[in-house]
C-alpha positions as CSV (number, residue, x, y, z in Angstrom):
1,M,26.8,30.1,5.9
2,D,27.4,31.6,9.4
3,I,24.3,32.7,11.3
4,S,24.4,34.1,14.8
5,W,21.9,33.0,17.4
6,G,20.4,36.6,17.4
7,E,19.7,36.5,13.7
8,F,18.3,33.0,13.8
9,A,16.0,33.3,16.9
10,G,14.5,36.7,16.2
11,G,16.7,38.5,18.5
12,L,18.6,37.8,21.6
13,R,19.6,41.3,20.4
14,G,16.3,42.4,21.9
15,G,17.5,41.5,25.5
16,H,14.5,40.4,27.5
17,L,12.3,40.7,24.4
18,C,13.4,37.6,22.4
19,G,11.4,35.3,20.3
20,Y,7.7,36.2,20.2
21,R,8.2,39.1,22.5
22,Y,10.6,40.6,20.0
23,F,8.1,39.9,17.2
24,D,5.3,41.6,19.1
25,K,7.4,44.7,19.8
26,Q,8.4,45.0,16.2
27,N,4.9,44.1,14.8
28,V,6.2,41.1,13.0
29,E,3.6,38.4,12.1
30,P,5.2,34.9,12.0
31,L,4.4,33.0,8.8
32,F,3.7,29.9,10.7
33,P,2.9,30.7,14.4
34,F,3.6,28.3,17.2
35,G,1.1,25.4,16.9
36,Y,0.1,26.1,13.3
37,G,-1.4,23.1,11.6
38,L,-1.5,20.8,14.7
39,S,-5.3,20.3,14.6
40,Y,-7.8,18.6,12.3
41,T,-10.7,20.7,13.4
42,K,-11.5,24.4,13.9
43,F,-12.3,26.3,17.1
44,S,-14.2,29.6,17.8
45,Y,-14.2,31.8,20.8
46,S,-17.1,33.9,22.2
47,D,-18.6,35.5,25.2
48,L,-15.4,36.9,26.7
49,K,-16.0,38.1,30.3
50,I,-13.7,39.9,32.7
51,S,-14.8,40.2,36.3
52,P,-14.7,42.7,37.9
53,S,-14.5,45.1,34.9
54,E,-12.4,47.6,36.9
55,T,-9.7,46.7,39.4
56,S,-7.1,48.1,41.7
57,P,-3.5,46.8,42.0
58,G,-3.4,43.4,43.6
59,Q,-7.1,42.7,43.2
60,P,-7.8,39.3,41.6
61,V,-9.5,39.1,38.3
62,E,-11.5,36.2,36.6
63,V,-11.5,35.9,32.8
64,S,-13.8,33.4,31.1
65,V,-14.5,32.6,27.4
66,R,-16.6,30.0,25.6
67,V,-14.8,27.8,23.2
68,R,-16.6,25.9,20.5
69,N,-15.4,23.1,18.3
70,S,-16.9,24.3,15.0
71,G,-15.3,21.5,13.0
72,S,-16.4,18.0,12.2
73,R,-13.9,16.1,14.3
74,S,-13.2,16.0,18.1
75,G,-10.1,17.9,19.1
76,A,-8.3,19.8,21.8
77,E,-7.6,23.5,22.0
78,V,-5.2,25.3,24.4
79,V,-6.9,28.6,25.6
80,E,-4.2,31.1,26.5
81,L,-4.6,34.3,28.6
82,Y,-2.2,37.1,27.8
83,V,-1.9,40.4,29.7
84,H,-0.1,43.7,29.2
85,D,1.0,46.2,31.8
86,G,0.2,49.6,30.2
87,H,1.4,51.5,33.3
88,A,4.8,50.0,33.9
89,S,7.7,52.4,34.5
90,V,10.1,50.0,32.7
91,D,9.9,48.4,29.3
92,R,7.5,45.4,29.4
93,P,6.5,42.9,26.7
94,V,3.5,43.7,24.6
95,R,1.8,40.6,26.0
96,E,2.7,38.1,28.7
97,L,1.2,34.6,29.1
98,K,-0.5,34.5,32.5
99,G,-2.6,31.4,32.1
100,F,-3.6,28.5,29.9
101,Q,-6.0,25.6,29.9
102,R,-6.3,22.6,27.6
103,V,-10.0,22.1,26.5
104,E,-11.0,18.8,24.8
105,L,-14.2,19.2,22.7
106,A,-16.3,16.8,20.6
107,A,-17.4,18.1,17.2
108,G,-20.0,20.9,17.8
109,E,-19.4,21.0,21.6
110,T,-18.9,24.2,23.6
111,K,-17.2,24.6,27.0
112,K,-16.3,27.5,29.2
113,S,-12.7,28.2,30.0
114,I,-12.0,30.1,33.2
115,H,-8.8,31.7,34.3
116,A,-8.6,33.2,37.8
């Protein structure tokens, strides 16, 4: 069986939109997303805050969210911050990773994750 890289990877045929960027653009939901099944516990997110709520170009923004280990074992979660440029004059990905933070939590513990 001969498979090209574009068919295998979800599309170098998409140019700069390869891998998950291609999936997002085509509204494709991966069967097993990156990181699937790598934890023995469950996490929940709440209290998302963006400050300030309105900005101008170049103005810094702080995003925070509370992460709770709702499972019965301790574990670690990687909180990821994605953005989208809805006003770009060129084709941009649906979402771009702009920050991440690894948060270690005991069972039942809650911590705040802040991205500035």
